[in-house]
C-alpha positions as CSV (number, residue, x, y, z in Angstrom):
1,M,152.3,44.6,136.3
2,I,153.2,42.0,133.6
3,F,150.5,40.7,131.7
4,R,150.6,36.8,131.9
5,T,147.8,34.3,130.9
6,I,146.2,32.8,134.3
7,A,146.9,29.4,132.9
8,G,150.5,30.1,131.9
9,L,151.1,32.0,135.5
10,L,150.0,29.1,137.5
11,L,152.4,26.5,135.8
12,L,155.2,29.3,136.0
13,V,155.1,29.6,139.9
14,G,154.2,25.9,140.5
15,F,151.8,26.8,142.9
16,V,153.9,27.9,145.6
17,V,151.5,28.8,148.7
18,S,153.5,29.4,151.7
19,A,154.2,33.0,152.3
20,R,157.8,34.2,151.9
21,A,159.7,36.7,154.3
22,Q,159.8,40.1,153.3
23,T,163.0,41.0,151.4
24,L,162.3,44.8,151.5
25,G,160.5,47.1,154.3
26,I,160.8,47.9,158.0
27,N,158.2,45.3,159.9
28,T,160.2,42.5,161.6
29,P,159.0,39.1,160.1
30,H,157.6,36.4,162.1
31,V,156.7,32.6,162.2
32,H,152.7,33.2,160.9
33,T,149.7,31.6,160.4
34,E,149.4,30.5,156.8
35,R,146.3,32.9,156.1
36,C,145.5,31.6,152.8
37,A,145.2,28.1,151.2
38,S,143.5,29.8,147.8
39,V,146.1,28.5,145.5
40,G,146.5,25.4,146.9
41,V,142.9,24.4,146.4
42,E,143.4,25.5,143.2
43,Q,146.3,23.1,142.3
44,Q,144.0,20.8,143.6
45,L,141.1,21.2,141.3
46,R,143.3,21.4,138.4
47,L,144.8,18.2,139.0
48,R,141.5,16.8,138.6
49,N,140.1,19.2,136.0
50,P,142.6,20.4,133.9
51,A,140.1,22.4,131.5
52,R,139.8,24.6,134.8
53,A,142.6,26.3,133.1
54,F,140.6,27.2,130.1
55,Q,137.6,28.0,131.9
56,M,139.6,30.7,134.2
57,E,141.4,32.0,131.2
58,A,137.6,32.4,129.4
59,L,136.7,34.4,132.5
60,E,139.6,36.9,132.2
61,Q,138.8,37.4,128.7
62,K,135.1,38.1,129.4
63,I,136.1,40.4,132.2
64,R,138.3,42.5,130.2
65,Q,135.0,42.5,127.6
66,F,132.6,43.6,130.0
67,Q,135.1,46.2,131.5
68,Q,135.7,48.0,127.9
69,G,132.1,48.1,127.2
70,F,132.0,50.8,130.5
71,S,133.6,54.2,130.5
72,A,135.5,55.2,134.1
73,R,132.5,57.4,134.3
74,Q,129.8,54.9,133.8
75,A,131.6,52.3,136.2
76,A,131.5,55.1,138.8
77,D,128.0,55.8,138.6
78,D,126.7,52.4,138.4
79,K,124.9,52.6,142.1
80,T,123.3,49.2,141.8
81,I,123.6,47.2,145.2
82,Y,124.4,43.3,144.9
83,R,123.1,41.5,147.9
84,I,124.1,38.3,148.5
85,P,122.4,35.5,150.4
86,V,125.0,33.5,152.8
87,V,124.8,30.3,154.2
88,V,127.1,29.5,157.1
89,H,127.6,25.6,157.4
90,V,129.0,25.1,160.9
91,V,131.0,21.5,160.9
92,H,131.8,20.4,164.2
93,N,133.1,17.5,166.5
94,N,131.4,18.5,169.5
95,S,129.2,15.8,170.9
96,S,127.2,17.6,173.1
97,N,125.8,20.0,170.6
98,F,126.7,22.9,173.2
99,V,126.9,26.5,171.4
100,G,129.7,28.6,171.8
101,G,132.3,29.2,174.5
102,A,136.1,28.9,174.3
103,N,137.6,26.4,171.7
104,N,134.4,25.0,170.7
105,P,134.0,24.8,166.8
106,N,130.5,25.0,167.3
107,I,130.5,28.7,167.5
108,S,127.7,31.1,168.4
109,D,125.1,32.9,166.6
110,E,126.7,36.1,167.4
111,Q,129.8,35.2,166.3
112,I,128.3,34.5,163.1
113,Q,126.6,37.4,162.9
114,S,129.6,39.6,163.9
115,Q,131.1,38.4,160.5
116,I,128.2,39.5,158.4
117,R,128.8,42.7,159.9
118,V,132.3,43.1,159.3
119,L,131.8,41.8,155.8
120,N,129.2,44.7,155.1
121,E,131.4,47.2,157.0
122,D,134.4,46.1,154.7
123,Y,132.5,45.7,151.4
124,R,130.6,49.1,151.8
125,R,133.5,51.2,152.9
126,Q,131.2,52.2,156.0
127,A,132.0,55.4,158.0
128,G,132.5,55.0,161.5
129,T,133.9,51.2,161.3
130,N,137.1,49.4,160.7
131,G,136.4,49.1,157.2
132,F,136.3,52.6,156.6
133,N,139.2,54.7,154.5
134,T,139.8,58.1,153.1
135,S,142.0,57.0,150.4
136,L,141.7,58.2,147.0
137,I,141.4,55.1,145.0
138,G,139.3,53.1,148.2
139,A,135.9,52.2,147.4
140,D,132.6,50.9,148.3
141,T,132.3,47.8,146.1
142,G,128.3,48.2,146.5
143,I,128.2,44.5,147.5
144,E,126.1,43.3,150.8
145,F,126.0,40.2,152.2
146,Y,122.8,39.0,154.3
147,L,122.2,35.2,156.0
148,A,119.9,33.7,153.7
149,Q,116.4,33.9,154.8
150,T,114.9,30.9,153.3
151,D,116.5,27.5,152.7
152,P,116.7,25.6,149.0
153,Q,113.1,24.3,150.1
154,G,111.4,27.7,150.6
155,Q,111.2,26.7,154.3
156,Q,112.0,30.2,156.3
157,S,115.6,29.9,157.9
158,N,118.6,32.0,159.7
159,G,121.0,31.1,157.4
160,I,123.1,29.1,159.9
161,V,123.1,25.1,159.4
162,R,124.8,23.3,162.3
163,K,126.1,19.5,161.4
164,Y,128.0,17.3,164.0
165,Y,130.7,15.1,162.7
166,D,132.6,13.1,164.4
167,K,134.8,10.8,162.0
168,K,137.2,13.6,161.6
169,A,138.3,16.4,163.7
170,K,140.2,18.4,161.3
171,F,140.2,19.1,157.4
172,D,142.9,19.6,155.3
173,P,142.4,22.2,152.5
174,Y,145.4,20.6,150.7
175,T,143.7,17.2,150.2
176,Y,140.6,17.1,147.5
177,D,138.8,14.4,149.5
178,D,138.5,16.8,152.4
179,L,137.2,19.5,150.2
180,K,134.8,17.3,148.8
181,L,134.0,15.6,152.4
182,I,133.1,19.0,154.2
183,S,130.4,19.9,151.4
184,D,129.0,16.2,151.6
185,I,128.4,17.2,155.2
186,S,126.4,20.2,154.5
187,Y,125.5,22.2,151.1
188,W,122.9,24.6,149.5
189,P,123.2,25.2,145.8
190,S,126.2,27.6,144.9
191,D,124.1,29.1,142.4
192,R,121.6,30.3,144.7
193,Y,123.9,30.8,148.1
194,L,127.6,31.9,149.1
195,N,128.5,28.9,151.0
196,I,130.6,29.4,153.7
197,W,131.9,26.6,156.0
198,V,133.1,27.1,159.1
199,T,135.4,24.4,161.1
200,N,138.6,23.3,162.4
201,L,141.6,22.9,159.6
202,E,144.6,21.3,159.5
203,G,148.0,23.0,160.2
204,L,148.3,26.5,159.7
205,T,146.0,27.4,157.2
206,I,143.0,29.6,158.4
207,G,140.9,29.9,155.4
208,Y,140.5,29.7,151.9
209,G,138.1,30.7,149.3
210,Q,137.2,28.9,145.6
211,L,138.0,31.0,142.4
212,P,135.2,31.6,139.9
213,L,135.0,30.3,136.3
214,A,133.6,30.9,133.0
215,A,132.0,28.4,130.7
216,D,135.1,26.8,128.7
217,T,134.8,28.6,125.2
218,L,137.3,26.1,123.6
219,K,135.4,23.4,124.4
220,A,132.2,24.4,125.4
221,L,132.1,22.8,129.0
222,P,129.6,24.1,131.2
223,D,130.2,25.4,134.4
224,T,129.2,23.0,136.5
225,A,132.9,21.3,137.5
226,D,133.4,21.3,141.6
227,E,130.0,23.4,142.0
228,K,129.4,21.5,144.9
229,I,132.3,22.7,147.2
230,D,132.3,26.4,145.6
231,G,132.2,28.7,148.5
232,V,134.5,29.7,151.3
233,V,135.9,27.4,154.1
234,I,137.1,29.6,157.3
235,S,138.8,28.0,160.7
236,Y,136.6,28.7,163.4
237,T,139.0,30.3,165.7
238,I,138.8,33.4,163.4
239,F,135.5,33.4,161.9
240,G,133.8,36.7,162.9
241,A,134.9,39.7,165.5
242,T,135.7,37.1,168.0
243,N,137.8,37.5,171.1
244,C,141.6,38.1,170.5
245,T,143.6,35.1,171.8
246,P,147.0,35.1,172.0
247,S,147.3,32.3,169.0
248,Y,145.1,34.3,166.7
249,K,145.5,37.8,167.7
250,L,146.6,39.3,164.7
251,Y,143.6,38.0,162.5
252,C,140.7,38.4,164.9
253,Q,138.6,40.9,163.4
254,G,136.8,39.2,160.8
255,R,139.0,39.9,157.5
256,T,140.2,36.6,156.7
257,T,136.7,35.9,155.3
258,T,136.7,39.1,153.7
259,H,140.1,38.0,152.0
260,E,138.5,35.2,151.2
261,V,135.3,35.8,149.4
262,G,137.7,38.4,147.8
263,H,138.7,35.2,146.0
264,W,135.3,34.0,145.7
265,L,134.4,37.4,144.1
266,G,137.6,36.7,141.4
267,L,140.4,39.0,143.1
268,F,143.7,37.7,143.4
269,H,146.4,38.4,145.9
270,T,147.8,41.5,145.3
271,W,151.2,40.0,144.1
272,G,149.3,37.6,141.8
273,F,150.3,34.1,142.4
274,S,153.7,34.8,142.4
275,D,156.6,37.0,143.5
276,C,155.7,40.3,141.5
277,G,153.0,38.8,139.6
278,D,149.9,40.2,138.3
279,D,146.7,40.9,140.1
280,Y,145.1,42.0,137.0
281,I,143.7,45.3,138.9
282,Y,145.2,48.4,137.3
283,D,145.5,50.7,140.6
284,T,147.2,48.3,142.9
285,P,151.0,48.8,143.0
286,P,153.7,45.9,142.0
287,T,154.1,43.6,145.1
288,L,156.8,41.4,145.5
289,N,154.7,39.3,148.0
290,G,152.3,39.5,150.9
291,N,152.8,41.4,154.2
292,T,154.0,38.7,156.9
293,S,155.1,40.8,159.5
294,T,153.1,41.8,162.6
295,G,152.7,45.3,162.0
296,C,151.0,47.8,159.4
297,G,154.4,49.6,158.7
298,P,155.7,50.9,155.1
299,I,156.9,48.0,153.0
300,F,158.3,48.1,149.7
301,S,158.7,46.3,146.7
302,E,160.9,46.5,143.4
303,C,159.0,44.7,141.0
304,I,160.3,47.2,138.5
305,P,163.7,47.2,137.5
306,G,165.0,50.5,139.3
307,K,161.8,51.4,140.9
308,R,160.6,51.1,144.3
309,T,157.0,51.2,145.0
310,K,154.9,51.1,148.5
311,N,152.8,48.0,148.9
312,L,149.1,48.6,149.8
313,V,149.5,47.0,153.2
314,E,146.0,48.0,154.0
315,N,144.3,46.3,151.1
316,Y,142.2,43.3,152.1
317,M,143.9,40.9,149.4
318,D,147.5,41.5,151.2
319,Y,148.2,39.1,154.3
320,S,148.2,42.0,156.6
321,P,147.0,41.5,160.3
322,D,143.5,42.4,160.5
323,V,144.1,45.5,161.9
324,C,145.9,47.0,159.1
325,M,143.2,46.3,156.6
326,N,140.7,48.8,155.2
327,M,140.4,48.8,151.5
328,F,139.1,47.4,148.1
329,T,140.4,50.0,145.2
330,I,138.2,51.0,142.6
331,G,140.0,48.7,140.3
332,Q,139.1,45.7,142.6
333,R,135.6,47.0,142.9
334,S,135.3,47.0,139.4
335,R,137.2,43.5,138.7
336,M,134.5,41.8,141.4
337,R,131.2,43.4,140.1
338,A,132.2,42.0,136.3
339,V,132.8,38.7,137.7
340,L,129.4,38.9,139.3
341,A,127.9,39.9,135.4
342,V,129.9,37.3,133.6
343,S,130.8,34.4,135.3
344,P,128.1,31.9,134.8
345,R,127.2,30.6,138.5
346,R,127.9,33.9,140.2
347,R,125.5,35.7,137.9
348,Q,122.9,33.0,138.3
349,L,123.3,33.7,142.1
350,I,122.6,37.3,141.7
351,V,119.8,36.9,139.4
352,N,118.1,34.5,142.0
353,A,118.7,36.5,144.9
354,N,118.0,40.0,143.3
355,G,115.5,39.2,140.6
356,P,112.8,41.6,140.6
357,L,109.9,41.5,142.9
358,G,106.3,41.2,141.4
359,E,103.5,43.6,141.6
360,S,100.7,43.5,143.7
361,E,97.4,45.4,143.7
362,Q,98.0,47.2,147.4
363,L,100.9,48.5,148.8
364,T,102.6,45.6,151.1
365,I,105.6,45.4,153.2
366,L,107.1,42.1,154.3
367,M,110.4,42.1,156.9
368,L,112.7,39.6,156.5
369,P,114.3,38.3,159.1
370,N,112.1,39.2,162.1
371,P,113.1,39.5,164.3
372,A,116.6,40.8,163.5
373,Q,119.5,41.9,165.1
374,I,122.0,43.7,162.9
375,E,119.6,44.3,159.5
376,A,116.5,43.5,158.1
377,T,115.2,43.5,154.5
378,A,111.7,45.4,153.5
379,E,110.2,43.7,150.5
380,I,107.9,46.3,149.3
381,R,105.6,45.6,146.6
382,F,103.0,47.9,145.0
383,K,101.5,48.6,141.3
384,G,103.5,50.2,138.9
385,A,106.4,52.8,139.6
386,K,106.3,55.2,142.6
387,A,108.3,57.4,144.7
388,L,108.7,55.6,148.0
389,T,110.0,56.3,151.4
390,V,110.9,54.0,154.1
391,E,110.5,55.2,157.7
392,L,111.5,53.0,161.1
393,L,109.8,54.5,163.9
394,D,109.8,53.3,167.5
395,L,106.8,52.7,169.5
396,S,105.9,56.5,170.5
397,G,106.0,57.4,166.6
398,K,109.4,58.8,167.0
399,L,111.1,58.9,163.5
400,V,114.5,56.8,164.0
401,R,115.7,56.5,160.2
402,T,114.3,57.0,157.1
403,Q,115.2,56.2,153.1
404,N,114.0,57.9,150.4
405,L,113.9,56.4,146.9
406,S,113.0,58.3,143.6
407,T,110.8,56.4,141.1
408,T,110.9,52.7,141.6
409,V,108.8,49.4,140.8
410,S,108.3,46.7,143.9
411,T,111.6,46.7,145.4
412,R,113.9,45.1,148.4
413,V,114.8,47.8,151.1
414,S,117.8,47.2,153.5
415,V,116.7,48.7,156.9
416,S,119.6,48.8,159.5
417,V,119.0,48.2,163.0
418,S,122.4,48.1,164.2
419,G,122.9,49.8,167.6
420,L,119.6,50.3,168.4
421,P,118.3,49.4,171.9
422,K,116.3,45.7,171.5
423,G,112.5,46.2,171.5
424,M,109.6,46.7,169.1
425,Y,109.7,48.8,166.1
426,I,107.6,50.1,163.2
427,V,108.5,49.8,159.6
428,R,106.6,52.2,157.2
429,A,106.5,52.4,153.7
430,I,105.0,55.2,151.6
431,A,104.6,54.5,148.0
432,G,102.8,57.5,146.5
433,S,99.7,58.1,148.1
434,E,99.6,54.7,149.6
435,K,101.0,53.7,153.0
436,A,101.3,50.3,155.0
437,A,103.2,49.4,157.9
438,T,104.4,46.3,159.7
439,R,106.2,45.4,163.1
440,L,109.5,44.4,163.4
441,L,111.1,43.3,166.5
442,V,114.9,44.2,167.2
443,N,116.6,41.6,169.5
């Protein structure tokens, strides 16, 4: 694809955000929901802060430098799992504060939890789920998400904040004042949490995600501008694996959030910001524009004169219906992980969330959250470095699941309880010659 600077590219295309009808391919175009407003949001931010262009270009330079420092084999061998704490702010105008049910922006805990599950299926390329693929360029990104277990004050939390707001029924993502208003209603520090706001959006838009920045190396500006609105905003109608209503049947499996979090992690659409634009990913084919059809059939582009290429309609950064999507590429994995390393705010979040655990004189194990529904995290502390085994047992002592780690220091281990019968379980840690156990309620 033709290389352009981010700043020049955005000026060139004039921030065109409405998806265009397909000019090649076999799928039938339709009048569709405007899936993503991220480029329009970027326009609003740049109108207020022209330095964003320099900060975004600085990020591109840092990403290239970071990736050049790793060979392909080193990148493939990097098995680090980055776990990102999520806070979901449900902003609604339901005066009864009733939770859940049809056409209710005050969505249920179950709907929220289903979205976290879908994110992990998609970003981890989990076998046996809709997020799995067998493509040679498909990748497990090594990035996981979990509902925050403590709030900014250190108090225990389920990662869900509900805010009643009756002065506005819908929010317009193309208006900066609305972007700021949503975060004024509810916000946790964006260098410690991924903020996801779920609310009612104006028009046809169903989501957007804010792109990351680097410090402005030309003017030495810090990465602090717009930090309060940094995150993802999703329409309540398509958040999570919802009931597929006729109005949103194409987008009811949670992939809009997967797409918008991709923007938050530094990915662009597969066509960049313009027809046949650059997404800075080496293994995505040149793409004319987004799939705005109702199907998953082949679509072709002629971005290179005389050469017809097949679009990756299955890629999460296209506009395809949810049922089509099941892929991040190896190149997209590399870029997202680079962003977590070089974008100051993203890097600080990872440090805060994944920092090392301190030692303890005796083996201890703490489960968070407890009770759990989909997964829990075992915080395991001990002295020194030891081989570690984590076991999940039912109350009869039957081994349900087990994980073995080679020599490690105190660490966090994800324990999946998805699909297990409700009830009490035992989580047991074995570190060297020490054993410790605690109870975990699955509900």
